C-alpha positions as CSV (number, residue, x, y, z in Angstrom):
1,X,106.8,9.3,172.4
2,X,105.6,11.2,175.4
3,X,108.0,13.5,177.5
4,X,109.9,12.4,180.2
5,X,108.5,11.6,183.3
6,X,109.7,11.5,186.9
7,X,109.8,7.6,186.7
8,X,112.9,8.2,183.9
9,X,115.4,10.5,186.7
10,X,114.6,8.0,189.7
11,X,115.8,5.2,186.9
12,X,118.7,6.9,186.1
13,X,119.4,8.0,190.1
14,X,118.8,4.1,191.6
15,X,121.1,3.2,188.5
16,X,123.6,5.6,189.5
17,X,123.8,4.9,193.0
18,X,124.3,0.9,192.3
19,X,126.9,1.7,189.9
20,X,128.7,3.6,192.6
21,X,128.0,0.4,195.2
22,X,129.1,-1.9,192.7
23,X,132.5,0.1,192.2
24,X,133.4,-0.1,195.7
25,X,132.6,-3.6,196.0
26,X,135.0,-4.4,192.9
27,X,137.7,-1.9,194.4
28,X,137.6,-3.1,197.9
29,X,135.6,-6.3,198.2
30,X,133.4,-4.8,200.1
31,X,129.9,-7.1,200.9
32,X,127.8,-4.5,202.1
33,X,129.0,-2.5,199.0
34,X,127.7,-5.4,196.8
35,X,124.6,-6.2,198.4
36,X,123.4,-2.7,198.0
37,X,124.4,-2.1,194.6
38,X,122.5,-5.5,193.9
39,X,119.6,-4.3,195.4
40,X,119.6,-0.9,194.0
41,X,119.7,-2.9,190.5
42,X,117.0,-4.7,191.2
43,X,115.0,-1.5,192.3
44,X,115.8,-0.2,188.8
45,X,114.7,-3.5,186.9
46,X,111.5,-3.2,188.9
47,X,111.2,0.5,187.4
48,X,111.9,-0.6,184.1
49,X,109.5,-3.2,184.2
50,X,107.0,-1.0,185.4
51,X,107.4,1.3,182.7
52,X,107.7,-1.5,180.2
53,X,103.9,-2.4,181.4
54,X,102.3,1.1,181.1
55,X,103.7,1.5,178.1
56,X,102.0,-2.2,176.9
57,X,98.8,-0.9,178.7
58,X,99.1,2.3,177.0
59,X,99.3,1.2,173.5
60,X,98.4,-2.1,173.2
61,X,102.3,-3.6,171.8
62,X,105.5,-4.1,173.3
63,X,107.9,-1.0,173.0
64,X,110.3,-2.0,171.0
65,X,109.2,-0.3,167.9
66,X,111.1,2.9,167.9
67,X,115.0,3.6,168.6
68,X,113.7,5.3,172.2
69,X,112.0,2.0,173.0
70,X,113.9,-0.4,171.9
71,X,117.1,1.5,173.6
72,X,114.7,0.9,176.7
73,X,114.4,-2.8,176.3
74,X,118.0,-3.1,175.8
75,X,118.6,-1.7,178.6
76,X,116.2,-3.6,180.4
77,X,117.6,-6.8,178.8
78,X,121.0,-6.0,180.2
79,X,119.8,-4.9,183.5
80,X,118.4,-8.8,184.0
81,X,121.3,-10.7,182.4
82,X,123.5,-8.3,185.4
83,X,121.1,-9.5,187.8
84,X,121.4,-13.4,186.5
85,X,125.3,-13.4,186.6
86,X,125.2,-11.9,190.3
87,X,123.1,-14.8,191.3
88,X,124.7,-17.3,189.2
89,X,128.1,-16.7,188.2
90,X,129.4,-14.1,190.6
91,X,131.5,-12.0,187.8
92,X,131.4,-9.0,189.9
93,X,133.8,-7.2,187.3
94,X,131.8,-7.8,184.2
95,X,128.4,-6.9,185.7
96,X,129.8,-3.4,186.3
97,X,131.2,-2.8,183.2
98,X,128.0,-4.5,181.5
99,X,125.9,-1.6,183.7
100,X,128.0,0.9,183.0
101,X,127.4,0.3,179.6
102,X,123.8,-0.1,180.3
103,X,123.6,3.0,182.2
104,X,125.5,5.0,179.5
105,X,122.9,4.0,176.6
106,X,120.1,4.5,179.0
107,X,121.2,8.0,180.0
108,X,121.8,9.1,176.1
109,X,118.7,7.7,175.4
110,X,116.8,9.9,178.2
111,X,118.4,12.9,177.3
112,X,117.9,12.7,173.5
113,X,115.0,14.1,171.5
114,X,112.4,11.5,172.9
115,X,110.5,11.7,169.4
116,X,111.4,9.0,167.5
117,X,110.1,7.0,164.2
118,X,108.9,3.4,164.0
119,X,111.0,1.0,162.6
120,X,108.9,1.1,159.6
121,X,105.5,3.1,158.7
122,X,104.0,0.6,156.7
123,X,104.5,-2.3,159.0
124,X,101.5,-2.7,162.0
125,X,102.7,-2.1,165.8
126,X,101.2,-5.2,166.7
127,X,102.8,-7.5,163.9
128,X,104.2,-10.3,165.9
129,X,106.9,-11.2,163.2
130,X,108.4,-7.6,163.5
131,X,107.9,-7.9,167.3
132,X,109.9,-11.4,167.2
133,X,112.1,-10.0,164.6
134,X,113.6,-7.0,167.1
135,X,113.4,-8.8,170.1
136,X,115.9,-11.4,169.1
137,X,117.9,-8.9,167.3
138,X,118.5,-6.9,170.8
139,X,118.9,-10.6,173.0
140,X,121.7,-11.0,170.4
141,X,123.2,-7.5,170.8
142,X,123.3,-7.8,174.5
143,X,125.0,-11.6,174.3
144,X,127.3,-9.6,171.7
145,X,128.3,-7.0,174.0
146,X,128.8,-9.6,177.1
147,X,131.0,-11.1,174.9
148,X,133.1,-8.1,173.7
149,X,133.4,-7.2,177.9
150,X,134.5,-10.6,178.3
151,X,137.4,-9.9,175.1
152,X,138.6,-6.7,176.6
153,X,139.1,-8.4,179.7
154,X,140.9,-11.1,178.2
155,X,143.2,-8.8,176.7
156,X,143.9,-6.6,179.9
157,X,144.6,-9.7,182.0
158,X,146.7,-11.3,178.9
159,X,148.7,-7.9,178.6
160,X,149.5,-7.4,182.6
161,X,150.0,-11.3,183.1
162,X,152.6,-10.8,179.7
163,X,154.8,-8.0,181.6
164,X,154.4,-9.2,185.0
165,X,152.2,-6.4,185.9
166,X,149.6,-8.0,189.0
167,X,147.4,-5.4,190.3
168,X,144.5,-5.7,192.9
169,X,141.8,-5.3,190.3
170,X,143.2,-8.6,188.4
171,X,142.0,-10.7,191.6
172,X,138.5,-9.9,190.5
173,X,139.5,-11.6,187.2
174,X,138.4,-15.2,186.4
175,X,141.2,-17.2,184.9
176,X,142.3,-16.5,180.9
177,X,140.4,-19.8,180.0
178,X,137.3,-19.1,181.9
179,X,136.8,-15.4,180.2
180,X,137.6,-17.0,176.8
181,X,135.2,-20.0,177.8
182,X,132.4,-17.3,178.8
183,X,133.2,-15.5,175.6
184,X,132.6,-18.2,173.6
185,X,129.3,-19.4,175.0
186,X,128.2,-15.9,174.5
187,X,128.7,-15.4,170.7
188,X,127.4,-19.0,170.6
189,X,124.2,-17.3,172.5
190,X,124.3,-14.4,169.8
191,X,125.1,-16.0,166.6
192,X,121.8,-17.9,166.2
193,X,119.1,-15.2,167.7
194,X,120.8,-13.1,165.2
195,X,120.1,-15.8,162.6
196,X,116.4,-16.2,163.6
197,X,116.4,-12.0,163.8
198,X,118.0,-11.9,160.3
199,X,115.6,-14.7,158.8
200,X,112.3,-13.4,160.5
201,X,112.8,-9.6,159.0
202,X,113.6,-11.6,155.3
203,X,110.6,-13.4,155.6
204,X,108.6,-9.8,156.2
205,X,110.4,-8.4,153.5
206,X,109.4,-10.9,151.4
207,X,105.6,-11.0,152.7
208,X,105.5,-6.9,151.9
209,X,106.1,-8.7,147.6
210,X,109.1,-6.5,147.4
211,X,112.4,-8.9,147.1
212,X,114.2,-5.8,145.7
213,X,114.5,-4.9,149.6
214,X,116.7,-7.8,150.0
215,X,119.7,-5.8,148.8
216,X,118.5,-3.4,151.4
217,X,122.3,-2.2,152.8
218,X,120.7,-3.1,156.9
219,X,120.4,-6.6,155.4
220,X,124.0,-7.0,153.8
221,X,125.5,-5.3,156.7
222,X,123.4,-7.9,159.0
223,X,124.6,-10.7,157.0
224,X,128.1,-9.2,156.9
225,X,127.6,-9.1,161.1
226,X,126.9,-12.9,160.6
227,X,129.8,-13.8,158.4
228,X,132.1,-12.2,161.0
229,X,130.8,-13.9,164.2
230,X,130.9,-17.2,161.9
231,X,134.9,-16.5,161.0
232,X,135.4,-16.2,165.1
233,X,133.6,-19.5,165.6
234,X,135.4,-21.1,163.1
235,X,138.7,-20.2,164.3
236,X,137.9,-20.9,167.9
237,X,136.5,-24.2,167.3
238,X,139.5,-25.1,165.0
239,X,141.9,-24.0,168.2
240,X,144.2,-22.1,165.0
241,X,144.4,-18.9,167.0
242,X,145.3,-17.9,170.6
243,X,143.1,-16.7,173.3
244,X,144.2,-12.8,172.9
245,X,143.8,-13.0,168.9
246,X,140.2,-14.6,169.3
247,X,139.9,-11.5,172.0
248,X,140.9,-9.3,169.2
249,X,138.7,-10.2,166.6
250,X,135.6,-10.6,168.6
251,X,135.8,-6.8,169.7
252,X,136.1,-6.3,165.9
253,X,133.0,-8.0,165.5
254,X,131.4,-6.1,167.9
255,X,132.3,-2.9,166.3
256,X,130.7,-4.0,163.3
257,X,127.9,-4.8,165.1
258,X,127.6,-1.2,166.4
259,X,128.4,0.3,163.0
260,X,125.5,-2.0,161.6
261,X,123.1,-0.4,164.5
262,X,124.2,2.9,164.4
263,X,125.0,3.8,160.8
264,X,123.2,1.0,157.9
265,X,119.6,2.2,159.8
266,X,120.3,5.8,158.2
267,X,121.0,4.4,154.6
268,X,118.0,1.4,154.8
269,X,115.1,1.6,152.7
270,X,112.6,-0.3,155.1
271,X,114.7,0.2,158.0
272,X,114.5,3.6,159.3
273,X,114.4,3.5,163.0
274,X,116.6,6.7,164.0
275,X,115.5,9.6,166.4
276,X,113.9,12.6,163.9
């Protein structure tokens, strides 16, 4: 991975400015601040896209095969989702929280050691199966992050309503029913993407000729993630749990996803996707 360049710093500065204007909009409902924040966010997206295109031109593969590249691509997905939400859903507070998470991940990524190991040394960088496997996983993680933020918003608003403490920021929240509905849809997007990612990863392992890797901690933890979200979906469809309990369960499920990504990569026999 090459050293940091001016484009990294420019992305971070523009991202930070976008967050400042977005916060002003969330706090005071300023249309001019919202326009500035959205415009700067669009500029961040253009810079991220330019970086990805440059990497593709330099290395002849879509840059998702190292931790640095994958987290950068993940942040690009978050910015893309944020812009789409701004355009179609008008969920200002959710967009702000999503971009706070994206900015934090990008800052951590840029200021960490940029040298990284590929997901697996024996896998070819141009292997389409590996590329699809990783991008599907990134898409599922983005959907699960949106669902987790919505669940946090649900629990915050539920608590405030329960104790009858209304605040100005709550005027930026959708209704509890809408928040719960958006959460459910986000999970419905994330689960199939993760299923497909796990299926492709399993197929790759089998093609490599070592079925013992199917018992790898990373594979088992990914299956556990799917089981946790499957339980959430079952509880939601059966309507056996109130909304706040579903929100708690969804946050617990996202915690499992984070642990799966941060911890089990360290113990995987073939998914050693860590900073050096």
